[in-house]
C-alpha positions in Angstrom: -7.0 -12.9 19.2 -10.3 -11.2 19.4 -8.8 -8.6 21.7 -6.2 -7.9 19.1 -8.6 -7.5 16.3 -10.6 -4.8 18.3 -7.6 -2.5 18.7 -6.8 -0.1 15.9 -4.1 -0.4 13.3 -2.1 2.6 15.0 -2.1 0.7 18.2 -0.9 -2.5 16.6 2.0 -0.9 14.8 2.9 1.0 18.0 2.8 -2.1 20.0 4.9 -3.9 17.4 7.4 -1.0 17.3 7.6 -1.3 21.1 8.1 -5.0 21.2 10.6 -5.1 18.4 12.8 -2.2 20.1 12.5 -3.9 23.6 13.6 -7.3 22.0 16.6 -5.6 20.3 17.7 -3.7 23.4 17.4 -6.8 25.5 19.3 -8.8 23.0 22.0 -6.3 23.0 22.1 -6.0 26.8 22.3 -9.8 27.0 25.3 -9.9 24.6 27.0 -7.0 26.5 26.2 -8.7 29.9 27.7 -12.0 28.7 30.9 -10.2 27.3 31.5 -8.3 30.6 30.9 -11.5 32.6 33.3 -13.5 30.3 35.8 -10.6 30.5 35.6 -10.8 34.4 36.1 -14.6 34.2 39.2 -14.1 31.9 40.8 -11.7 34.3 40.2 -13.9 37.4 41.4 -16.9 35.4 44.5 -14.9 34.4 45.2 -13.8 38.0 44.4 -17.3 39.5 46.7 -18.9 36.8 49.5 -16.6 37.8 49.3 -17.5 41.3 49.0 -21.1 40.6 52.2 -21.0 38.5 54.1 -19.1 41.2 53.0 -21.7 43.8 53.9 -24.5 41.3 57.6 -22.9 40.9 57.9 -22.5 44.6 56.9 -26.1 45.4 59.5 -27.4 43.1 62.1 -26.1 45.3 60.6 -27.7 48.6 62.8 -30.9 49.2 61.7 -31.7 52.8 58.8 -31.4 55.2 60.7 -28.5 57.2 60.9 -26.8 53.7 57.2 -27.4 53.1 56.4 -25.7 56.5 58.8 -22.7 55.4 57.0 -22.7 52.1 53.6 -22.2 53.8 55.0 -19.2 55.9 56.4 -17.5 52.7 53.1 -18.3 51.1 51.3 -16.3 53.8 53.8 -13.4 53.6 53.3 -13.2 49.7 49.5 -12.8 50.2 49.7 -9.8 52.3 47.9 -7.0 50.6 45.9 -9.4 48.1 42.4 -8.7 49.5 40.0 -11.3 48.4 42.8 -13.9 47.4 42.5 -17.0 49.3 44.8 -20.1 49.2 44.6 -23.6 50.5 47.2 -26.3 50.6 46.4 -29.9 51.3 49.1 -32.6 51.9 49.1 -36.1 50.5 47.3 -37.4 53.6 44.5 -34.9 52.8 45.3 -32.7 55.7 45.0 -28.9 55.4 48.5 -27.6 56.1 47.8 -24.1 55.0 44.9 -21.9 54.6 44.1 -18.1 54.6 41.8 -16.6 56.8 38.7 -16.9 54.7 39.6 -20.2 52.9 37.1 -22.4 54.6 36.6 -24.5 51.6 35.7 -28.2 51.9 38.9 -30.1 51.5 37.1 -33.0 49.7 35.4 -30.7 47.3 38.9 -29.0 46.5 40.5 -32.6 46.1 37.7 -33.5 43.9 38.0 -30.5 41.8 41.9 -30.9 41.4 41.3 -34.5 40.3 38.2 -34.2 37.8 39.0 -30.6 36.3 42.4 -29.5 37.1 43.1 -25.8 36.5 39.5 -25.3 35.4 37.7 -22.3 37.2 34.8 -23.3 39.4 32.5 -21.2 41.7 32.8 -22.0 45.3 30.3 -20.6 47.9 31.0 -20.0 51.5 27.7 -18.6 53.1 26.9 -15.4 51.3 30.3 -15.1 49.5 31.2 -16.5 46.2 34.6 -17.2 45.0 36.0 -18.3 41.7 38.7 -20.9 42.3 41.2 -23.1 40.7 42.5 -26.4 42.1 45.3 -28.6 41.1 47.6 -31.3 42.3 51.1 -29.9 42.2 54.4 -32.0 42.7 57.2 -31.1 45.1 60.8 -32.1 45.5 60.1 -34.3 48.3 60.7 -38.0 47.6 58.9 -40.9 49.5 60.4 -44.3 50.2 59.5 -45.5 46.7 61.2 -42.6 45.0 58.0 -40.8 43.9 57.5 -37.1 44.2 55.1 -36.2 47.0 52.3 -34.2 45.6 50.1 -31.5 47.4 46.7 -30.1 46.4 46.6 -26.4 46.1 43.6 -24.3 45.8 43.6 -20.7 44.8 40.5 -18.5 44.8 39.3 -14.9 44.5 36.4 -13.1 45.8 34.0 -12.0 43.0 31.5 -10.1 45.1 32.6 -6.9 43.4 31.9 -8.5 40.0 28.5 -9.5 41.0 27.8 -6.2 42.4 28.6 -4.6 39.2 26.7 -7.1 37.0 23.6 -6.4 39.2 23.8 -2.7 38.9 24.5 -3.2 35.2 21.3 -5.3 34.8 19.3 -3.0 36.9 20.3 -0.2 34.7 19.6 -2.1 31.7 16.0 -2.9 32.7 15.5 0.6 33.6 17.0 1.7 30.2 14.8 -0.8 28.3 11.7 0.3 30.1 12.5 4.0 29.2 13.4 3.2 25.6 10.2 1.1 25.3 8.0 4.0 26.5 9.8 6.5 24.2 9.7 4.1 21.3 5.9 3.9 22.0 5.5 7.5 21.9 7.5 8.0 18.9 6.2 5.0 17.2 2.6 6.3 17.8 3.5 9.7 16.3 5.2 8.1 13.3 2.4 5.6 12.8 -0.2 8.4 13.2 1.4 10.5 10.7 2.2 7.8 8.2 -1.5 6.5 8.2 -2.8 10.0 7.5 -3.4 9.1 3.9 -5.5 6.3 5.0 -7.6 8.6 7.1 -7.8 11.0 4.1 -9.1 8.0 2.0 -11.5 7.0 4.7 -13.1 10.7 4.7 -13.2 10.8 0.9 -14.9 7.3 0.9 -17.4 8.4 3.4 -18.4 11.2 1.1 -19.2 8.6 -1.6 -23.2 8.2 -1.7 -25.5 6.9 -4.1 -26.0 10.3 -5.6 -22.1 10.9 -5.6 -20.6 7.8 -7.0 -18.5 9.7 -9.5 -16.0 10.8 -6.7 -12.6 9.2 -7.0 -9.7 8.8 -4.7 -6.6 10.9 -5.8 -4.1 8.2 -6.7 -1.1 10.5 -7.4 -1.5 12.3 -4.0 -1.0 9.2 -1.8 2.0 7.0 -1.0 3.1 4.4 -3.5 2.1 1.7 -1.1 -1.4 2.8 -0.9 -1.7 3.7 -4.6 -2.7 0.2 -5.8 -5.3 0.0 -3.1 -6.9 3.5 -4.1 -6.7 2.3 -7.7 -8.5 -0.9 -6.8 -11.1 1.4 -5.0 -11.6 3.6 -7.8 -12.2 0.8 -10.2 -14.8 -0.6 -7.7 -16.5 2.8 -7.5 -16.5 2.8 -11.4 -18.2 -0.5 -11.5 -20.6 0.3 -9.0 -21.5 3.7 -10.7 -21.9 1.8 -13.9 -24.1 -0.9 -12.3 -26.0 1.7 -10.3 -26.6 3.8 -13.4 -27.7 0.7 -15.3 -30.0 -0.3 -12.7 -31.4 3.1 -12.5 -32.0 3.2 -16.1 -33.3 -0.3 -16.1 -35.7 0.6 -13.4 -36.9 3.7 -15.3 -37.4 1.7 -18.5 -39.4 -1.0 -16.6 -41.7 1.7 -15.3 -42.0 3.4 -18.5 -42.7 0.2 -20.3 -45.3 -1.1 -17.9 -46.9 2.3 -17.4 -48.1 2.3 -21.1 -49.8 -1.0 -21.1 -51.1 -0.6 -17.7 -52.5 2.7 -18.6 -54.0 1.6 -21.7 -55.9 -1.5 -19.9 -57.0 1.0 -17.2 -58.4 3.6 -19.7 -59.8 0.9 -22.0 -61.5 -0.9 -18.9 -62.9 2.4 -17.5 -64.4 3.3 -21.0 -66.1 -0.1 -21.2 -67.5 0.2 -17.9 -68.9 3.7 -18.7 -72.0 2.3 -20.3 -73.8 -1.0 -21.3 -72.2 -2.8 -24.2 -73.0 -5.8 -26.4 -71.4 -9.2 -25.8 -69.3 -8.8 -29.0 -67.9 -5.3 -27.7 -67.1 -7.0 -24.4 -65.3 -10.0 -26.4 -63.4 -7.5 -28.5 -62.2 -5.5 -25.5 -61.1 -8.6 -23.7 -59.2 -9.8 -26.7 -57.4 -6.4 -26.8 -56.7 -6.6 -23.1 -55.5 -10.2 -23.5 -52.8 -9.0 -26.0 -51.6 -6.3 -23.6 -51.3 -9.0 -20.8 -49.6 -11.3 -23.1 -47.0 -8.6 -23.9 -46.6 -7.7 -20.3 -46.2 -11.5 -19.5 -43.4 -11.8 -22.1 -41.7 -8.8 -20.7 -41.7 -10.0 -17.1 -40.6 -13.4 -18.2 -37.8 -11.8 -20.4 -36.7 -9.6 -17.2 -36.6 -12.7 -15.1 -34.5 -14.5 -17.6 -32.0 -11.6 -17.6 -31.9 -11.4 -13.9 -31.0 -15.2 -13.7 -28.5 -14.8 -16.3 -26.9 -11.7 -14.5 -26.6 -13.7 -11.3 -25.2 -16.9 -12.8 -28.5 -18.9 -12.2 -29.1 -19.9 -15.6 -28.8 -23.7 -16.0 -27.5 -25.0 -19.4 -28.5 -28.4 -20.6 -25.8 -28.9 -23.1 -26.0 -31.2 -26.1 -24.2 -31.5 -29.5 -26.3 -29.5 -31.8 -25.9 -28.8 -35.7 -26.2 -25.2 -36.2 -27.4 -25.6 -39.9 -30.4 -27.8 -38.6 -31.3 -25.2 -35.8 -31.2 -22.4 -38.4 -33.4 -24.2 -40.8 -35.8 -25.0 -38.0 -36.0 -21.2 -37.2 -36.4 -20.5 -41.1 -39.5 -22.6 -41.1 -40.9 -20.6 -38.1 -40.2 -17.2 -39.7 -41.0 -18.3 -43.2 -44.3 -16.4 -43.1 -43.0 -13.3 -41.8 -40.3 -13.4 -44.5 -42.9 -14.0 -47.4 -45.0 -11.0 -46.1 -42.1 -8.8 -46.4 -40.8 -10.3 -49.7 -37.3 -11.2 -47.8 -35.6 -14.3 -48.8 -33.7 -16.3 -46.0 -30.4 -17.8 -46.8 -28.0 -20.3 -44.9 -24.3 -20.5 -45.5 -22.0 -23.0 -43.9 -22.5 -25.4 -41.0 -20.9 -26.2 -37.6 -21.3 -28.2 -34.6 -21.5 -26.6 -31.0 -22.1 -28.0 -27.4 -25.1 -25.7 -26.2 -28.4 -25.6 -24.6 -31.0 -26.0 -27.6 -33.8 -23.8 -26.3 -31.5 -20.9 -25.2 -29.6 -21.1 -28.3 -32.8 -21.1 -30.5 -33.9 -18.1 -28.5 -30.8 -16.1 -29.2 -30.8 -16.8 -32.9 -34.6 -16.4 -33.0 -34.0 -12.9 -31.5 -31.6 -12.1 -34.1 -33.5 -13.3 -37.0 -36.6 -11.6 -35.8 -34.7 -8.2 -35.5 -33.1 -8.8 -38.9 -36.5 -9.3 -40.6 -38.0 -6.4 -38.7 -35.5 -4.0 -40.2 -34.7 -5.7 -43.4 -35.8 -3.8 -46.7 -38.4 -5.2 -48.9 -37.3 -7.6 -51.6 -33.9 -8.0 -49.8 -32.5 -11.0 -48.0 -31.3 -12.2 -44.5 -28.2 -14.3 -44.5 -26.9 -16.5 -41.7 -23.4 -17.4 -42.0 -22.1 -20.4 -39.9 -18.3 -20.8 -40.0 -16.5 -23.6 -37.9 -13.1 -22.3 -36.3 -10.5 -24.0 -34.6 -11.6 -22.9 -31.1 -15.3 -22.6 -31.7 -18.0 -21.6 -34.0 -19.1 -18.2 -35.5 -22.6 -17.4 -36.5 -23.2 -14.0 -38.3 -26.8 -12.8 -39.1 -26.9 -9.8 -41.7 -29.7 -7.9 -43.2 -29.9 -5.0 -45.8 -31.6 -2.0 -44.4 -31.1 1.3 -42.6 -27.8 1.7 -41.1 -27.2 2.0 -37.3 -25.3 5.1 -36.3 -21.9 4.1 -34.7 -22.7 5.8 -31.5 -25.7 3.3 -31.2 -23.7 0.1 -31.9 -22.3 0.1 -28.5 -25.6 0.3 -26.9 -27.8 -2.0 -29.1 -27.6 -4.8 -26.5 -28.6 -2.5 -23.6 -31.9 -3.4 -22.2 -34.9 -1.3 -23.6 -32.6 0.5 -25.9 -34.2 1.6 -29.1 -32.5 3.3 -32.1 -35.8 4.9 -33.0 -38.0 4.9 -29.8 -41.1 6.0 -31.4 -41.1 3.3 -34.0 -40.4 0.6 -31.5 -42.9 1.5 -29.1 -45.5 0.8 -31.7 -44.1 -2.6 -32.4 -44.8 -5.8 -30.6 -41.2 -6.0 -29.2 -40.2 -5.6 -25.6 -37.0 -4.2 -26.1 -35.1 -6.9 -24.5 -34.3 -9.3 -27.4 -30.7 -8.2 -27.9 -30.1 -8.0 -24.3 -31.5 -11.7 -23.8 -29.3 -12.7 -27.0 -26.1 -11.3 -25.3 -26.9 -13.0 -21.9 -27.3 -16.3 -23.7 -24.1 -16.0 -25.6 -22.2 -15.0 -22.3 -23.9 -18.0 -20.4 -22.1 -20.2 -23.1 -18.9 -18.3 -22.5 -19.1 -16.6 -25.9 -19.1 -12.9 -27.3 -21.4 -11.0 -29.6 -20.9 -7.7 -31.5 -22.6 -5.6 -34.1 -21.6 -3.7 -37.1 -23.4 -1.6 -39.6 -21.6 -0.7 -42.8 -23.0 0.5 -46.1 -26.7 -0.5 -45.2 -25.7 -3.9 -44.2 -26.2 -4.7 -40.5 -24.4 -7.8 -39.1 -24.7 -9.5 -35.8 -21.8 -11.8 -35.2 -21.7 -14.2 -32.2 -18.9 -16.7 -31.3 -19.5 -19.7 -29.2 -16.4 -21.6 -28.0 -15.8 -25.3 -27.8 -17.0 -27.2 -24.9 -13.5 -27.8 -23.4 -12.6 -24.2 -23.9 -15.5 -22.7 -22.3 -16.0 -25.6 -19.5 -15.0 -23.3 -16.6 -17.5 -20.7 -17.7 -20.2 -23.3 -18.0 -19.4 -24.5 -14.6 -19.5 -21.0 -13.1 -22.9 -20.4 -14.7 -24.4 -23.4 -13.5 
């Protein structure tokens, strides 16, 4: 099996063609040989049956031992010119009373054949010669003392050497023909397979040209056979996914470098300036406190990136429990109450629902949405959380009044480090990963999340399915 796995597809198909063609030719040759052999047997049987019938009719006219002797003489004359035809006659005392020159058959075998299988052809061998013969017990007109007709055993046989020679030559010719046909089939099969697999080789050459810098190349689906079109389409879809993932990874790496470069540069510059001259203890304390804030921001960013990496690879473990969404939202309202009062923004909760989810992860997702809504809400406006229980799950909407998000940005708000206003966001305390984490949390629970911004109202809506409906997704995540 390992040796078969090492040969090429062209060689495999060529070998299969050769084996299939050889099997068909051998099967056809076997059928023809069997038919010819049966035809020879039928001809011999017809000739032997005719001779046996003539002998039967002649014996019915034999009425005495003298007549039996005359019968044997007539039988000898009638066989003149019948080369290969042998006859043997055995009387009731199992004595051979007539036999042609080469009829040296065993009388016991002939009598046994006439008794057990009369008029059935059998093969008899005499040295190197093979005969097909019939044996039968035939009655005469001679009557014994009890009034019963005396029978004799008659055996007629014909030499089948010429039949055997013909069959040997036929089989020899068949073997040579099969060998030649197999060789020709192998050559033609290799040519056909080589040409037939040309699209695969073309696909391989095109696939070899795909590199990290050229992931945009695609295989021409319309220019290849229909049997390979699905494979080419699957490869194109795979390349598209790879290109998208590679682009996201590239953007993510660039964003990480950019986001980490700023605090590291600030820390380095501030530290160098501090070390440039002697300072008081209060100055050192202020500088260390400022550095601690930068370190905390970097620590949050690293923690968020680790959480996203775990979610992307299905390593986020969910500790599910039945939760009242209204209670969870109220707890978050208490946490953000000070921020809301500072911006004179009211927090409102509508509806309630129960969901099976991880409490900490769900609170983080809702907290990110509330923090984002409060950050962009207009002064003296409101942030509304609407919880609606559906038949197959729960829908939670977080809406705020503020600057609208352009339609071209709505599809990217969940991308990592994406900012609608980069300059404004870099001056804020956020890491740019909040909405990406929210999306990962929702997806880990088997749900979906979307964003809409209409007439100055921005709404983030997430749907969490029931536990039974998302059991398979949770199992995959775990």
